C-alpha positions, -999 to +999 in steps of 0.1 A: +049+089-140+041+098-104+061+129-093+075+140-059+056+136-026+025+125-045+040+091-048+038+084-010+003+100-008-010+078-036+005+047-020-010+055+014-044+060-002-040+025-018-030+010+015-063+020+032-086-001+009-061-030+012-066-028+050-104-026+047-104-056+023-081-077+046-098-070+079-134-065+070-141-084+037-119-115+043-132-120+078-162-138+063-138-166+054-110-160+079-127-149+112-095-147+131-085-115+111-111-096+132-088-100+163-060-081+145-081-049+138-061-022+156-041+009+149-009-011+143-025-030+114-038+002+099-004+019+102+015-010+086-009-012+057-005+026+050+032+023+053+033-007+030+012+011+004+036+041+005+066+019+002+052+000-027+044+032-046+079+046-039+095+014-051+074+015-082+085+050-089+122+041-085+119+010-107+099+029-134+126+056-135+153+029-139+134+012-167+131+045-186+168+053-182+177+018-194+156+022-226+173+055-235 
């Protein structure tokens, strides 16, 4: 299981490729995404990645304690 502050770090590192996919790969099919490329979009993707990782950590811990 992910421990300590590493959880948020891992989540943020997964938010970055999500941003790149959304705003650079998908613009082939959805060209209006290019207009939203700014620091706010980058920031929100990094925060979202961190929050998802933290939520996973909490839910995984809860699942382990319920099994015991």
